[in-house]
N, C-alpha and C positions, 0 to 999 in steps of 0.2 A: 483870569479869563483868557479865552482862546481865541485869538484873531484869524487863526486860519480859516480860510474860506473853505478849505475841503475837510474841516475837522473831521465831520461823519464818516468821510471815505478813508480816512487816516486812522480811523478807529480812536481818536481823541474826543468820544464823547458818550453819554449815556450814564450808568450808573458806577464809574469808576473813577471818579475824580478828575477826569480827563487826563489819566493814564493811557497809555497803551497796550499795557497787561495789568493782569490783577494780580494785586498785593498778596503777598503773603499771609496765611490763614484765611483768606477773601474765598468763600465758594466757588468752586469751579463752575457749577451750574447753579444760577436762578431755579426756582420751581417750574416755572414757563418753560425754560430753557431745557430742563431734564425730561420734562412731558413732551417735548418736541422731540429730544434725541431718543426718547422710549418708542416714540408713536412714527421714526421715519424708516423708510424703507432704505434710505443708504446708509443707515447706521450696521444694518444688518451687511450691506454691499462692503462695508469697510472692513466690517470682522471677517469675511470670506477671502477679500484681497491682500489685508495684510499677512496672512499667515502663508497664502501662496507666494506673494512678494519673497518672504524670507525664505521659503524652499526653493524658487526659482535663484535666489542671492546664494545659497549655500552650494546648489550644484554649478552655478557659473564659476562661483569663488573655487572651488574644488578644481573646476577645467581651467581655469587662468593659472591656476599656480602649478596643475600638470603642465603645461605646457611651458612655464618659466623654470621649472624643474628638468625637463627631458626636451624640449625643444620642438615635443610634437603636439598634434590637436590644435593648432591655432585656429582652425577653420571654425571647431566646435565651441572655444573659447570665445570666438567672435559672434558666433551666434548666439551663445548664452548672453552676452554682453548687452547684445543688440535686444533680445528678449527681455533681459532683466530693465532694460531700460524702458520697452515700452509699457511693461507692466508698472513700472514707475511714474509715468506718465498718466497711466490710466489711474492708478489710485489718486495721484494729486488731483487729477479733473476731479472725480469723485468725491474726493476730500472736499475740498473748494464748494461742489454743491451742498454736501451734506453741511458745512460749516454756515452756507447761505439759509438752509433751512433750520438749524437749531439754532445760531446767533444772528442771522438776519445778515450777512455779509460774507463773501466770497472768499477772503482770507483775512490774515491778523486781526482775528476776534480776538479780546483779550483775553480771552482761556487759553488759547494757543497760541498767542505771539510770537514767542521766543522759538516753538515748533516749527511754525510757518517761516521765520527768518531761515531757519537752520534748512529746511526743506529747498528754499530758492539755491542756497549753495548745493545741496544735494543734486538739485535739477539742473544746476549751471555746470556741474561737474560731467555729469552724465552727458550733457548735450556735448561739452567737449569732446567726450568719447568720438560722440557720432562724428563730429566735425572732422576730428581727429582721422576717422575710418575713413569716409568719404571724401577727404582732399588726398587721402595716399600716404599719410605721416607712417615713419617706420614703425612695424609692428610691436615693438619693446617699448617705444612712446606710447601708442596706444593703450597697452595693455598697462602702463605706469597710470596712465591717466584714469583708467577704470579702477584701478586699486585705489586709488585717492577716492573716486567717487565710493567708492564700495567703503572706505572707511570714514566718510560723514554718512553714507547710509545707515550704518551700523549705531553712530553717535545720534542722530536723527532717530531711528528707529527705540532707542533706548529712552531715549525723551518721551515718545508717545507710550512707550509700557509704562514708564513711571507716571505718566499722566493718567494712563486707564488705571493704575493700583490707586494713585490718589481718588481718582472719582469713584472707585468702588468702596474705598474706606468712605469717602464722605457720603455715599448712597446708606451703606450701612449705618452709617452712625443717624441719618436721618430717619430711616427707617426705625431704628431703635428709640428715638425722640419720639415718633408718633406712636410707638407701642406704649411709653412711658405716659405720654399725653391723654390717650385712650384709657389706660388705667385709673388716671388719677379722674377721671369724669365721673 
């Protein structure tokens, strides 16, 4: 029994047995969620923004590492980190809208609970970089914060890639099941 008056907002209700996240082996999407996912324009937005963000990350990482190695190009590295942060904010906002359309809540849907939790750390570190930049922290400190943010981004991107692969495997298994059921009729 859950006595929390905010259980629904906290993600502790629905068909997940009161858990905040889905259990291992539990389908990532219900058939209704899969249908909403497939029909949502936000799925396409996420599919476009994710590789764009990764490309921006790679360029920025190269510029940051170049500055660390040579001491040249701080302005380009700084601009690239700010652009990366803005792209991150964009994908996080559109991702929250996508979760609302698919799962009925803006964040912490059981299917993406741990990815969202880690995303908060990624956002916090990118925001800490902006604070360091705008408060005039020494450049090396700014860059170290950016590198920490980038390291968490890589972990978070890996989480989402693994989840995408699981969803594809689950979708293929569901489609194969449907074919078998149709053939049995």
